[in-house]
LUMGUPA-817173 format. One record per residue (C-alpha): residue number from 1; x, y, z. Coordinates in pm, 1 decimal. Layout:
BEGIN
  num      east     north        up
  NUM         X         Y         Z
...
***
This chain:
BEGIN
  num      east     north        up
    1    3966.3   -2741.7   -2224.1
    2    3641.0   -2581.5   -2090.4
    3    3693.1   -2299.9   -1810.5
    4    3479.8   -2408.8   -1505.8
    5    3345.1   -2170.6   -1275.3
    6    3482.2   -2188.2    -913.4
    7    3231.8   -2299.1    -662.4
    8    3089.1   -1979.8    -464.9
    9    3254.2   -2059.3    -113.9
   10    3095.2   -1927.3     196.3
   11    2764.7   -1860.0      38.2
   12    2870.5   -1500.3    -100.8
   13    2707.9   -1359.9    -398.5
   14    2956.8   -1326.2    -710.1
   15    2957.8    -996.7    -868.8
   16    2810.0   -1170.8   -1184.4
   17    2533.3   -1321.3   -1004.8
   18    2465.1    -956.4    -852.5
   19    2453.6    -803.7   -1199.0
   20    2186.4   -1067.8   -1302.0
   21    2006.5   -1033.5   -1012.2
   22    1997.0    -657.7   -1084.7
   23    1907.5    -696.1   -1423.0
   24    1599.2    -914.8   -1338.5
   25    1472.4    -651.3   -1089.4
   26    1497.2    -373.5   -1362.5
   27    1282.8    -581.4   -1612.1
   28    1027.7    -641.2   -1311.8
   29    1028.2    -255.6   -1211.6
   30    1005.1    -168.8   -1602.1
   31     628.9    -333.5   -1637.7
   32     522.2    -287.2   -1312.2
   33     287.5      -9.3   -1414.4
   34     134.4    -195.7   -1691.2
   35      13.7    -466.8   -1461.5
   36    -330.7    -465.7   -1400.4
   37    -306.3    -532.2   -1045.3
   38    -662.0    -588.8    -972.8
   39    -641.3    -918.1   -1071.5
   40    -365.7   -1041.0    -844.2
   41    -418.7    -827.7    -528.7
   42    -706.8    -952.5    -305.7
   43    -994.7    -691.3    -387.8
   44   -1318.5    -737.3    -237.0
   45   -1511.6    -990.9    -456.3
   46   -1886.1   -1044.5    -483.6
   47   -2196.0    -899.6    -646.6
   48   -2061.9    -561.9    -757.8
   49   -2228.5    -505.5   -1090.3
   50   -2494.3    -303.1    -896.9
   51   -2500.8     -28.8    -661.3
   52   -2497.3    -121.2    -302.5
   53   -2646.7      77.7      34.6
   54   -2388.5     203.7     283.4
   55   -2482.9     -16.4     544.1
   56   -2406.9      77.0     893.0
   57   -2289.4    -105.7    1202.2
   58   -2665.6    -106.7    1308.9
   59   -2781.3    -262.2     992.9
   60   -2922.2      87.3     907.5
   61   -2838.4     267.5     576.4
   62   -2641.7     585.4     594.7
   63   -2854.2     869.4     540.8
   64   -2719.1    1243.0     496.5
   65   -3007.4    1380.8     734.0
   66   -2881.7    1159.9    1017.3
   67   -2506.1    1105.8     981.8
   68   -2320.2    1349.4    1160.2
   69   -2072.1    1598.4    1030.4
   70   -1696.0    1542.8    1100.8
   71   -1810.8    1175.7    1200.5
   72   -1691.1     817.2    1038.5
   73   -1761.7     465.8    1045.7
   74   -1605.1     121.8     966.8
   75   -1811.0      -5.3     653.2
   76   -1811.8    -384.8     511.2
   77   -1811.1    -361.9     102.2
   78   -1916.1    -596.0     -28.1
   79   -2119.0    -768.2     259.3
   80   -2184.9   -1156.5     218.0
   81   -2359.4   -1405.0     411.1
   82   -2058.6   -1527.0     544.2
   83   -1928.2   -1374.1     874.3
   84   -1578.7   -1480.7     839.3
   85   -1538.2   -1351.4     494.5
   86   -1660.8    -984.4     622.4
   87   -1390.7    -983.7     863.0
   88   -1170.1    -979.0     591.2
   89    -917.1    -648.7     613.7
   90    -981.7    -572.3     240.9
   91   -1342.9    -541.3     273.8
   92   -1309.6    -301.2     540.5
   93   -1394.5      91.3     462.1
   94   -1360.1     387.8     624.8
   95   -1681.9     593.3     533.4
   96   -1648.1     976.2     666.4
   97   -1869.3    1250.5     659.0
   98   -1600.0    1543.4     592.5
   99   -1551.1    1844.0     852.6
  100   -1769.7    2158.7     783.6
  101   -1458.3    2347.3     665.7
  102   -1409.0    2098.9     370.4
  103   -1777.0    2074.4     287.8
  104   -1902.8    1819.3     548.5
  105   -2244.2    2031.7     557.3
  106   -2346.8    1968.0     223.5
  107   -2599.9    1704.9     144.3
  108   -2517.1    1555.2    -126.7
  109   -2200.8    1297.0    -215.1
  110   -1957.9    1580.9    -222.1
  111   -1968.1    1599.3     182.5
  112   -1850.9    1224.8     194.4
  113   -1568.2     981.4     135.4
  114   -1516.5     589.8     154.7
  115   -1162.4     490.1     156.4
  116    -982.1     151.8     165.0
  117    -845.3     138.3     574.6
  118    -563.9     -77.1     434.6
  119    -278.5     141.9     470.7
  120     -53.4     155.2     163.4
  121     244.8     102.2     344.6
  122     227.0    -218.3     580.8
  123    -142.6    -313.3     538.3
  124    -226.2    -241.3     885.4
  125    -597.3     -53.5     919.5
  126    -613.2     323.3     972.2
  127    -885.4     539.9    1113.1
  128   -1012.4     862.0    1096.6
  129    -942.9    1090.1    1399.6
  130   -1222.6    1392.7    1421.7
  131   -1043.4    1569.3    1701.7
  132   -1016.5    1946.3    1654.9
  133    -592.5    1977.7    1521.7
  134    -635.2    1621.3    1380.5
  135    -954.5    1548.5    1137.0
  136    -721.4    1307.3     916.4
  137    -650.3     944.7     879.1
  138    -379.6     789.9    1090.4
  139    -244.0     449.4    1066.8
  140    -145.6     299.4    1404.8
  141     172.9      92.9    1289.7
  142     406.5     385.6    1158.8
  143     202.6     667.2    1167.5
  144     135.8     726.1     786.1
  145    -130.3     994.8     774.5
  146    -390.3    1077.8     502.1
  147    -600.7    1385.7     382.3
  148    -966.9    1334.6     441.4
  149   -1056.2    1509.8     141.5
  150    -848.3    1330.9    -107.0
  151    -729.8     999.4      62.4
  152    -348.8    1123.2     -32.4
  153    -113.7    1041.5     229.2
  154      94.4    1354.4     314.6
  155     305.5    1209.5     632.4
  156     495.2     889.6     709.4
  157     605.6     626.7     524.1
  158     314.7     608.4     299.9
  159     385.3     945.7     180.6
  160     696.8     879.0      47.8
  161     589.0     604.8    -180.9
  162     548.1     645.9    -550.8
  163     200.5     693.2    -719.1
  164     -11.2     533.1    -741.0
  165      88.7     381.5    -399.3
  166      45.3     704.4    -209.1
  167    -328.5     744.5    -255.6
  168    -604.7     545.2     -98.2
  169    -856.6     337.2    -283.1
  170   -1194.8     516.5    -297.4
  171   -1538.7     439.8    -362.1
  172   -1796.2     664.5    -538.5
  173   -2115.2     734.3    -374.6
  174   -2456.9     865.0    -487.2
  175   -2743.0    1022.3    -271.5
  176   -3105.2     927.3    -370.6
  177   -3394.8    1175.0    -338.1
  178   -3467.2    1038.8      45.8
  179   -3097.3    1078.0     139.2
  180   -2999.1     758.6     169.2
  181   -2636.8     691.5      26.3
  182   -2542.4     419.7    -205.8
  183   -2230.3     265.7    -348.6
  184   -2165.0     288.0    -678.4
  185   -2017.0     -49.3    -864.3
  186   -1615.5     -14.3    -862.0
  187   -1369.3     -23.9   -1122.3
  188   -1077.6    -218.8    -954.6
  189    -769.6     -29.4   -1119.5
  190    -518.1     236.1   -1054.5
  191    -694.3     451.9   -1299.5
  192   -1056.2     391.9   -1131.6
  193   -1131.8     352.2    -799.7
  194    -774.2     229.3    -720.9
  195    -630.6    -120.8    -621.9
  196    -701.5    -205.0    -209.7
  197    -354.2    -220.4     -82.9
  198    -177.4     -62.6    -377.7
  199    -345.6     268.9    -447.9
  200    -490.4     462.0    -710.3
  201    -370.6     764.6    -919.4
  202    -521.8    1083.2    -798.9
  203    -719.0    1287.0   -1080.9
  204    -662.9    1651.5   -1136.1
***
């Protein structure tokens, strides 16, 4: 005679079901580090085979001679001809010229940073605050804070997340002979420029 499993009364999970669930979760977590997240999360799509100019809100190109030290602006990358697509959070980046004490006076790429504005905790949009005593990125949702030099979260819930999910995706920049600033083609992977909303590994 075959023994039948009694019905699950009251919708309560059985010990056997719980163990199955935990085993499945363990299997998923085992393979998470090996997943190419750049293919699954909505990273910016568009023509990224060539470098692109850092286009400011007034349509001009950012230049080391005119973009102020300890200043930032929200940048859309990559820009499309569709204004609706350009409003996607995953295309929104914070372009920062570092404060003087962090090398912001240099007239080369080391003075600038360009990070995804998508917070790594709840995907709210953070911003850079240049005021004395702050000079950091802050998320308005749960107050995750980011180091403008590295993009690493140092306070708030994002700072408690494991790598690479505690460091913002970052774009590489180039300055030409005229001082114009360009964005180099990105590598959307945790070991490259990072994955928007997921993060990147901070290189030593």
